[in-house]
NULOVEX-39999 format. One line per 10 residues: number of its first residue (from 1); for each residue x, y, z of N, C-alpha, C. Coordinates in pm, whole numbers, m for minus. Example, Ala and Ser with C-alpha at 12.3 -4.5 7.8 and 13.67 -1.06 7.14 Angstrom:
BEGIN
1	1319:m569:780:1230:m450:780:1320:m330:780; 1285:m225:708:1367:m106:714:1290:3:787;
***
This chain:
BEGIN
1	1050:m2223:m2739:976:m2257:m2654:933:m2130:m2603; 805:m2118:m2525:813:m1969:m2471:803:m1985:m2330; 860:m1845:m2287:940:m1827:m2137:815:m1849:m2047; 811:m1866:m1942:681:m1883:m1796:619:m1772:m1854; 470:m1772:m1769:394:m1677:m1766:419:m1557:m1658; 568:m1587:m1563:539:m1486:m1476:583:m1343:m1557; 656:m1350:m1637:700:m1222:m1731:542:m1149:m1741; 452:m1198:m1701:314:m1102:m1766:259:m1039:m1671; 285:m1083:m1513:265:m1022:m1411:362:m867:m1373; 290:m797:m1346:375:m649:m1255:424:m680:m1135;
11	523:m678:m1097:621:m669:m964:536:m544:m878; 503:m528:m808:512:m435:m683:566:m412:m561; 581:m291:m549:680:m233:m484:636:m144:m370; 655:m203:m257:511:m77:m157:633:m72:m17; 611:56:13:641:124:145:586:179:206; 605:148:344:506:279:421:626:363:497; 670:497:458:756:557:535:763:555:655; 877:503:768:887:470:879:818:333:937; 783:311:877:673:162:906:737:9:890; 732:45:729:732:m85:635:813:m24:551;
21	977:m114:562:1043:m105:423:1015:m133:317; 1077:m53:210:1038:m109:94:1040:m268:66; 950:m323:49:922:m469:m29:862:m508:m148; 949:m598:m219:883:m634:m334:797:m755:m346; 667:m727:m385:569:m851:m395:530:m915:m536; 489:m1042:m552:458:m1091:m720:329:m1000:m752; 232:m926:m663:108:m838:m728:73:m783:m623; m53:m664:m649:m100:m587:m549:m161:m683:m466; m237:m796:m516:m305:m864:m448:m215:m905:m295; m105:m913:m309:45:m978:m222:60:m823:m113;
31	13:m738:m194:98:m614:m106:12:m577:m8; m156:m537:m59:m236:m449:42:m267:m523:177; m239:m673:151:m298:m724:293:m175:m699:415; m54:m706:371:130:m651:428:77:m500:436; 37:m395:418:22:m285:424:m110:m273:544; m187:m328:524:m315:m316:603:m255:m354:749; m232:m491:752:m206:m532:898:m59:m435:963; m2:m353:884:74:m257:919:47:m179:986; m60:m68:905:m165:73:915:m248:m3:997; m313:m97:1022:m450:m125:1085:m457:m99:1200;
41	m329:m173:1296:m291:m126:1467:m267:41:1514; m242:131:1417:m162:261:1383:m341:361:1476; m244:441:1557:m381:570:1590:m375:643:1485; m431:611:1403:m480:679:1277:m669:737:1301; m670:876:1246:m749:946:1256:m871:892:1192; m1022:902:1273:m1124:812:1207:m1146:841:1054; m1152:955:1038:m1191:989:896:m1054:956:767; m964:953:827:m849:926:750:m832:788:785; m884:706:857:m863:531:887:m993:466:763; m1115:560:768:m1192:527:658:m1099:541:489;
51	m1057:585:463:m1014:629:348:m879:565:354; m776:526:423:m711:414:445:m768:257:410; m882:248:498:m972:111:469:m989:52:318; m1035:174:269:m1111:205:151:m992:112:10; m857:205:83:m764:179:m22:m653:64:16; m674:29:69:m548:m81:120:m627:m213:236; m732:m159:304:m832:m268:358:m834:m410:328; m905:m496:426:m907:m639:351:m1021:m612:242; m987:m674:117:m1057:m668:m11:m1054:m545:m74; m944:m458:1:m927:m327:m55:m862:m307:m205;
61	m834:m176:m245:m739:m196:m378:m827:m96:m440; m933:m57:m385:m1036:m4:m480:m997:124:m511; m945:166:m449:m945:334:m441:m763:347:m512; m668:212:m552:m560:241:m611:m598:210:m777; m511:301:m824:m501:263:m940:m360:130:m973; m434:67:m1025:m344:m50:m1036:m222:m49:m1177; m181:49:m1179:m82:54:m1314:m24:168:m1236; 173:184:m1259:190:309:m1226:267:325:m1104; 199:475:m1066:262:504:m915:113:496:m845; 111:479:m691:m14:566:m623:119:598:m451;
71	10:703:m424:132:769:m314:7:820:m208; m29:799:m96:m113:886:m18:0:880:122; m53:963:217:51:1039:319:m89:940:455; 13:896:530:m69:817:619:m26:898:769; m131:933:786:m156:1066:882:m180:1005:1068; m66:917:1135:m82:866:1242:m43:960:1377; m142:973:1478:m150:1031:1601:m286:1099:1614; m286:1192:1715:m384:1277:1752:m403:1391:1689; m492:1433:1716:m535:1574:1614:m419:1701:1601; m379:1705:1717:m293:1786:1737:m107:1744:1798;
81	m142:1609:1792:18:1582:1745:65:1409:1667; 54:1480:1531:115:1324:1446:218:1350:1379; 217:1227:1342:356:1185:1243:314:1150:1058; 354:1190:1018:311:1197:853:388:1078:800; 348:938:705:381:847:698:340:773:518; 451:854:406:368:832:279:373:672:245; 259:630:228:258:501:146:235:544:3; 394:421:m30:395:454:m178:379:314:m240; 326:290:m361:312:183:m452:344:214:m578; 425:121:m645:468:112:m806:479:10:m866;
91	385:m46:m966:426:m154:m1046:476:m162:m1163; 533:m254:m1169:669:m223:m1292:656:m361:m1361; 657:m377:m1473:640:m504:m1565:833:m564:m1491; 857:m690:m1469:943:m733:m1429:1062:m710:m1555;
***
């Protein structure tokens, strides 16, 4: 008897440093909305907001390689006073 198909799906571990502790999701499609909901209300510079929206926003993931490791730094705050929050997404076979 063959095991369930769950072994064919990659688990996704995602975090936003200082904003979202590492969480394991069943897929990238599950992780992206959570990341976006955490990033969306933050005071992100306009140009950077567009980039983040393309990568993790609604219907996003277009800017993310769908395998391995993906990192980007989220810059929160004003031009002269901001903090950095790395977003890290890793996929792996369970």
